[in-house]
C-alpha positions as CSV (number, residue, x, y, z in Angstrom):
1,M,0.0,0.0,0.0
2,E,2.8,2.3,0.9
3,N,4.5,1.6,-2.4
4,L,1.3,2.4,-4.3
5,T,1.0,5.7,-2.5
6,R,4.6,6.5,-3.1
7,N,4.3,5.7,-6.8
8,A,1.1,7.8,-7.1
9,K,2.9,10.7,-5.6
10,L,5.9,10.3,-7.9
11,Y,3.5,10.1,-10.9
12,V,1.7,13.2,-9.8
13,S,5.0,15.1,-9.2
14,K,6.2,14.0,-12.6
15,R,3.0,15.1,-14.3
16,I,3.1,18.5,-12.6
17,A,6.8,19.0,-13.7
18,Q,5.8,18.0,-17.3
19,D,2.9,20.4,-17.2
20,K,5.1,23.2,-15.9
21,T,7.6,22.6,-18.6
22,F,4.9,22.5,-21.3
23,L,3.4,25.8,-20.0
24,Q,6.9,27.4,-20.0
25,K,7.4,26.3,-23.6
26,V,4.0,27.7,-24.5
27,E,4.8,31.0,-22.8
28,T,8.2,31.2,-24.5
29,A,6.5,30.5,-27.9
30,R,3.9,33.2,-27.1
31,K,6.6,35.7,-26.3
32,W,8.5,34.9,-29.4
33,A,5.4,35.2,-31.6
34,G,4.5,38.5,-29.9
35,G,8.0,39.9,-30.3
36,I,8.3,39.0,-33.9
37,L,4.9,40.4,-34.6
38,F,5.9,43.6,-32.8
39,I,9.1,44.1,-34.8
40,A,7.3,43.1,-38.1
41,S,4.5,45.6,-37.5
42,L,6.9,48.5,-36.9
43,F,9.2,47.5,-39.8
44,I,6.3,47.0,-42.3
45,T,4.4,50.1,-41.4
46,A,7.6,52.2,-41.6
47,L,8.6,50.8,-44.9
48,V,5.2,51.0,-46.5
49,G,4.5,54.4,-45.0
50,F,7.7,55.9,-46.3
51,I,7.3,54.6,-49.9
52,V,3.5,54.5,-50.4
53,L,3.0,58.0,-48.8
54,S,6.0,59.5,-50.7
55,P,3.7,61.2,-53.3
56,V,2.1,63.1,-50.5
57,Y,5.2,64.6,-48.9
58,L,7.4,64.7,-52.0
59,L,4.9,66.8,-53.8
60,G,5.3,69.4,-51.1
61,F,9.1,69.5,-51.4
62,V,9.0,69.5,-55.3
63,L,6.5,72.4,-55.2
64,R,8.7,74.0,-52.5
65,L,5.8,74.5,-50.2
66,Q,6.4,76.1,-46.8
67,C,4.5,73.3,-45.2
68,A,6.5,70.4,-46.8
69,Q,8.5,69.5,-43.7
70,W,5.4,69.9,-41.5
71,I,3.6,67.4,-43.7
72,F,6.4,64.8,-43.4
73,D,6.9,65.4,-39.7
74,S,3.1,64.9,-39.1
75,L,3.3,61.5,-41.0
76,T,6.4,60.6,-38.9
77,G,4.5,61.6,-35.7
78,A,1.7,59.3,-36.8
79,W,4.1,56.4,-37.0
80,F,5.6,57.2,-33.6
81,T,2.0,57.1,-32.2
82,F,1.5,53.7,-33.8
83,A,4.7,52.5,-32.0
84,V,3.2,53.7,-28.7
85,T,0.0,51.8,-29.6
86,S,1.9,48.6,-30.2
87,Y,3.5,48.4,-26.8
88,E,0.9,50.1,-24.7
89,V,-2.5,49.0,-26.1
90,I,-1.6,45.7,-27.8
91,Y,1.1,44.4,-25.4
92,G,-0.1,46.2,-22.3
93,T,3.1,47.9,-21.2
94,K,2.3,50.2,-18.3
95,I,3.7,53.7,-18.7
96,V,4.1,55.7,-15.4
97,I,5.0,59.4,-15.8
98,Q,5.7,61.3,-12.6
99,G,7.3,64.5,-11.7
100,D,7.1,68.0,-13.1
101,V,5.1,67.4,-16.3
102,T,2.8,70.5,-16.0
103,N,5.5,72.8,-17.3
104,I,6.0,70.8,-20.5
105,N,4.6,72.7,-23.4
106,K,3.9,71.2,-26.8
107,N,4.9,74.4,-28.5
108,R,8.1,75.3,-26.7
109,C,11.5,74.6,-28.0
110,S,13.2,72.3,-25.5
111,L,16.2,70.1,-25.0
112,I,15.4,66.8,-23.4
113,V,18.2,65.0,-21.6
114,M,17.7,61.4,-20.5
115,N,19.8,58.5,-19.1
116,H,20.4,55.8,-21.6
117,R,19.6,52.6,-19.8
118,T,18.8,50.5,-22.9
119,R,19.2,50.9,-26.6
120,L,15.5,51.5,-27.1
121,D,14.8,54.1,-24.4
122,W,14.0,56.6,-27.2
123,L,11.3,54.3,-28.6
124,F,9.5,54.2,-25.2
125,F,9.9,57.9,-24.7
126,F,7.4,58.4,-27.5
127,A,4.7,57.6,-24.8
128,V,5.7,60.8,-22.9
129,Q,5.6,62.9,-25.9
130,A,2.3,61.5,-27.0
131,R,0.8,62.8,-23.7
132,Y,2.6,66.0,-22.9
133,G,5.0,67.0,-25.7
134,S,4.7,67.0,-29.5
135,L,5.6,63.9,-31.5
136,R,5.7,66.1,-34.7
137,R,8.3,68.3,-33.2
138,L,10.4,65.5,-31.6
139,K,13.9,65.1,-33.0
140,I,16.4,62.6,-31.6
141,V,20.2,62.4,-31.5
142,L,21.1,58.8,-32.4
143,K,23.9,56.6,-33.5
144,N,24.8,56.9,-37.2
145,E,24.1,53.2,-37.8
146,I,20.3,53.6,-37.2
147,R,19.9,55.9,-40.2
148,H,20.3,53.0,-42.6
149,I,17.5,50.9,-41.2
150,P,15.0,50.4,-44.1
151,G,11.9,52.5,-43.6
152,A,12.3,53.7,-40.1
153,G,15.9,54.9,-40.6
154,W,15.0,56.7,-43.9
155,A,12.1,58.4,-42.2
156,M,14.3,59.6,-39.4
157,Q,16.7,61.0,-41.9
158,A,14.0,62.9,-43.7
159,A,12.6,64.1,-40.3
160,Q,16.0,65.6,-39.7
161,F,17.1,63.5,-36.8
162,M,20.8,63.9,-35.9
163,F,23.0,60.9,-36.4
164,L,26.4,61.0,-34.8
165,K,29.6,59.3,-35.9
166,R,31.3,60.3,-32.6
167,K,33.8,62.5,-34.5
168,W,33.1,66.0,-33.2
169,A,34.4,67.9,-36.2
170,Y,31.9,65.9,-38.4
171,D,29.1,65.8,-35.9
172,R,29.3,69.5,-35.1
173,D,28.7,70.5,-38.7
174,G,25.7,68.2,-39.0
175,I,24.1,69.4,-35.8
176,I,24.5,73.1,-36.8
177,N,23.1,72.5,-40.3
178,A,20.0,70.7,-38.8
179,L,19.4,73.4,-36.2
180,K,19.8,76.2,-38.9
181,Y,17.3,74.3,-41.0
182,F,14.8,74.3,-38.2
183,Q,15.3,78.0,-37.8
184,K,14.6,78.7,-41.5
185,I,11.4,76.7,-41.5
186,H,10.3,78.2,-38.2
187,L,10.2,74.8,-36.4
188,Q,10.6,74.8,-32.6
189,P,12.2,71.4,-32.1
190,Q,12.0,69.3,-29.0
191,L,15.3,67.5,-29.2
192,L,16.1,64.3,-27.2
193,L,19.8,64.0,-26.3
194,F,21.5,61.2,-24.4
195,P,24.5,62.9,-22.8
196,E,26.0,59.5,-21.8
197,G,26.6,58.8,-25.4
198,T,25.8,55.1,-25.3
199,D,23.5,52.8,-23.4
200,F,24.3,51.2,-20.1
201,Q,26.2,47.9,-20.8
202,P,29.1,46.1,-19.0
203,F,31.7,47.5,-21.4
204,S,30.3,51.1,-21.2
205,R,30.0,50.7,-17.4
206,Q,33.7,49.8,-17.2
207,R,34.7,52.8,-19.4
208,S,32.7,55.1,-17.1
209,R,34.4,53.6,-14.1
210,E,37.8,54.2,-15.6
211,Y,36.8,57.8,-16.5
212,A,35.7,58.4,-12.9
213,E,39.0,57.0,-11.5
214,K,41.0,59.2,-13.9
215,N,39.1,62.4,-13.0
216,D,38.6,61.7,-9.3
217,L,34.8,61.3,-9.6
218,D,32.3,59.1,-7.9
219,D,31.8,55.6,-9.4
220,Y,28.2,55.3,-10.6
221,E,26.2,52.0,-10.6
222,Y,23.0,53.0,-12.4
223,V,24.1,55.7,-14.9
224,L,27.2,56.6,-16.9
225,H,29.1,59.8,-16.5
226,P,27.7,62.3,-19.0
227,R,29.7,63.8,-21.9
228,T,29.5,67.4,-21.1
229,L,30.8,68.8,-24.4
230,G,27.8,67.5,-26.4
231,F,25.4,69.0,-23.9
232,T,27.0,72.4,-23.5
233,S,27.4,72.7,-27.3
234,M,23.7,71.7,-27.9
235,V,22.5,74.3,-25.4
236,S,24.6,77.0,-27.0
237,Y,23.5,76.1,-30.6
238,M,19.8,75.7,-29.8
239,K,19.9,79.0,-27.9
240,Q,21.5,80.7,-30.9
241,Y,19.4,79.2,-33.7
242,N,16.1,77.9,-32.1
243,Q,15.2,80.2,-29.2
244,L,15.7,77.4,-26.7
245,E,13.4,77.9,-23.7
246,Q,13.6,74.8,-21.6
247,V,15.6,71.8,-20.5
248,V,13.6,68.7,-19.7
249,D,15.5,66.3,-17.5
250,V,14.1,62.7,-17.8
251,T,15.1,59.7,-15.8
252,V,13.9,56.3,-17.2
253,S,13.7,53.2,-15.0
254,Y,12.4,49.7,-15.5
255,P,11.1,48.2,-12.2
256,E,10.2,44.8,-13.7
257,T,11.4,43.3,-16.9
258,M,13.9,45.1,-19.0
259,L,15.0,44.7,-22.6
260,Q,18.6,45.8,-23.3
261,N,18.7,45.8,-27.1
262,E,16.8,45.0,-30.3
263,T,17.3,41.3,-30.1
264,D,15.3,41.2,-26.9
265,L,12.3,42.4,-28.9
266,V,12.4,39.2,-30.9
267,T,12.1,37.1,-27.8
268,G,9.1,39.2,-26.7
269,N,10.9,40.6,-23.6
270,I,8.9,43.8,-23.8
271,P,9.0,45.7,-20.5
272,R,5.8,45.4,-18.4
273,V,6.3,48.7,-16.6
274,I,8.4,51.8,-17.6
275,V,8.7,54.7,-15.2
276,F,9.6,58.2,-16.5
277,T,10.5,60.8,-13.8
278,I,10.5,64.4,-15.1
279,K,12.1,67.6,-14.0
280,T,11.9,70.8,-16.0
281,Y,14.3,73.8,-16.0
282,D,13.7,77.2,-17.7
283,L,16.7,78.3,-19.7
284,E,17.2,81.4,-17.6
285,D,17.8,79.2,-14.6
286,L,20.9,77.6,-16.2
287,P,24.4,79.1,-16.3
288,T,24.4,79.2,-20.1
289,E,27.0,81.9,-20.4
290,N,29.7,79.8,-18.9
291,D,30.4,76.3,-20.4
292,A,32.4,75.1,-17.3
293,L,29.4,76.0,-15.0
294,L,27.0,74.5,-17.5
295,A,29.0,71.2,-17.6
296,R,29.0,71.2,-13.8
297,W,25.2,71.7,-13.9
298,I,24.6,68.6,-16.1
299,E,27.1,66.5,-14.0
300,E,25.0,67.5,-10.9
301,R,21.8,66.3,-12.6
302,W,23.4,62.9,-13.3
303,R,24.6,62.7,-9.7
304,E,20.9,63.2,-8.7
305,K,19.9,60.5,-11.1
306,E,22.3,58.0,-9.6
307,N,21.0,58.7,-6.1
308,F,17.4,58.5,-7.3
309,L,17.9,55.3,-9.2
310,R,19.7,53.7,-6.3
311,E,16.7,54.2,-4.0
312,F,14.3,53.4,-6.8
313,Y,15.7,49.9,-7.5
314,K,16.0,49.2,-3.8
315,F,12.3,49.9,-3.0
316,K,10.8,49.9,-6.5
317,D,8.3,52.4,-5.3
318,Y,6.8,54.9,-7.7
319,S,3.8,57.2,-7.8
320,Y,1.6,58.9,-10.4
321,K,2.1,62.4,-8.9
322,N,2.8,64.7,-11.8
323,G,1.1,68.0,-10.9
324,Y,-2.3,67.2,-12.4
325,T,-5.4,66.2,-10.6
326,Y,-7.0,62.8,-10.9
327,D,-9.7,64.1,-13.2
328,Q,-7.1,65.9,-15.4
329,N,-5.0,62.7,-15.7
330,L,-8.0,60.7,-16.5
331,E,-8.9,63.1,-19.3
332,I,-5.3,63.1,-20.6
333,E,-5.3,59.3,-20.7
334,R,-8.7,59.2,-22.4
335,D,-7.5,61.6,-25.1
336,T,-4.2,59.7,-25.5
337,F,-6.1,56.4,-25.9
338,V,-8.3,57.8,-28.7
339,Y,-5.2,59.2,-30.3
340,L,-3.5,55.8,-30.2
341,I,-6.5,53.9,-31.5
342,G,-6.7,56.5,-34.3
343,A,-3.1,55.8,-35.3
344,L,-3.7,52.0,-35.2
345,I,-6.8,52.4,-37.5
346,F,-4.8,54.7,-39.9
347,W,-1.9,52.3,-40.3
348,M,-4.1,49.2,-40.6
349,L,-6.1,50.9,-43.3
350,L,-3.0,51.9,-45.1
351,L,-1.7,48.4,-45.1
352,I,-5.0,47.0,-46.3
353,L,-5.3,49.5,-49.1
354,T,-1.6,48.9,-50.1
355,W,-2.2,45.1,-50.3
356,Y,-5.4,45.7,-52.3
357,G,-3.5,48.0,-54.7
358,F,-0.8,45.4,-55.2
359,Y,-3.4,42.7,-55.7
360,S,-5.5,44.7,-58.2
361,C,-2.6,46.3,-60.0
362,P,0.7,44.2,-60.0
363,Y,2.5,47.1,-61.5
364,L,2.2,49.0,-58.2
365,G,3.9,46.1,-56.5
366,W,6.8,46.2,-59.0
367,I,7.1,50.0,-58.4
368,F,7.2,49.4,-54.7
369,L,9.9,46.7,-55.0
370,W,12.1,48.9,-57.2
371,S,11.6,51.8,-54.8
372,V,13.4,49.9,-52.0
373,P,16.9,49.6,-53.7
374,L,16.5,53.2,-54.9
375,C,15.8,54.4,-51.3
376,I,18.8,52.4,-50.1
377,V,21.1,54.1,-52.6
378,L,19.7,57.6,-51.8
379,S,19.9,57.2,-48.1
380,T,23.5,55.9,-48.3
381,V,24.9,58.2,-51.0
382,A,23.1,61.5,-50.4
383,G,20.9,61.1,-47.3
384,F,17.2,62.1,-47.2
385,D,18.0,64.8,-44.6
386,T,20.4,66.5,-47.1
387,L,18.0,66.0,-50.0
388,F,15.0,67.4,-48.2
389,Q,16.9,70.4,-46.9
390,K,18.0,71.2,-50.5
391,M,14.4,70.7,-51.8
392,S,13.0,73.0,-49.1
393,A,11.4,76.3,-50.0
394,V,13.9,78.2,-47.8
């Protein structure tokens, strides 16, 4: 009898273990399927949108209309909104935005500085802009390699994002040209800059430690020491060309799951919760007339980030306090939800109409296919940013 009982228990334990293994495999497959679908949806909408909608925005540049860049930036902003829809509405990522958000103005020229915890922080920051800033005005300083991604990279070029090769003599001219272009077309940019220069990885962490030892600075565990030259130069140039009004200091944190790079998206490791903590500073409160003091100012902000993140990851406690009342936040979230659903409907309709067009007229499909290598050549040899600047009415 005892042997029967023991065998029964062993059988039940074995079945439970098998069931757990099966459920784990199912969950892994579900994540992979979700991650692949997420990447595919972003890639396909960006590629189709850039090529299929080209008659809309290219006509504006060919006719040298004053609103040509505005048209393209609006289409780009619609894709940014779709990206937010993908991870917020479809995958259920919870976005928490706390701090001083009431001073963010959609129409003000601002420099946004943020710690670079993962390679995709900029993608998730779209959620903040969708609520309080302007996705149409948003410009980002990114690594040069991203400009060659089919669809998304081409659109970022044309939207006048700034791609850095980490050679200051080259990068400086590109930054100034872009900011001068914004001045000419009367665009008040909201520019996202990562002063750390790269995302937080073991090798970059080691380099930051070595830099701290060499310069007798504190060793940080949660952020990298900022590169002050890029920040001070950007403040100076934006003040000169774009009437910079505000610096928005953003601290991003991931209290639960975290994806480090693009490959994590494939496995479906999309963060469940992302917390953005905001501080705003009016330009007159910064020592903009002295680069040394301004460099010290940004270093102090990063020291505050380190202290904040040390406490944050210890307790993982966050609030929704952002200066707005409960009813005001509820209204903002409702408006944002409608905005996100509208973007989803727009891009789904565009894909359906594109497929129908290819099906009913195969020549359109061939035109689309030949457009891809043409865009690859143009983006590599000339650059859509340079082309659109030359085609502009100004």
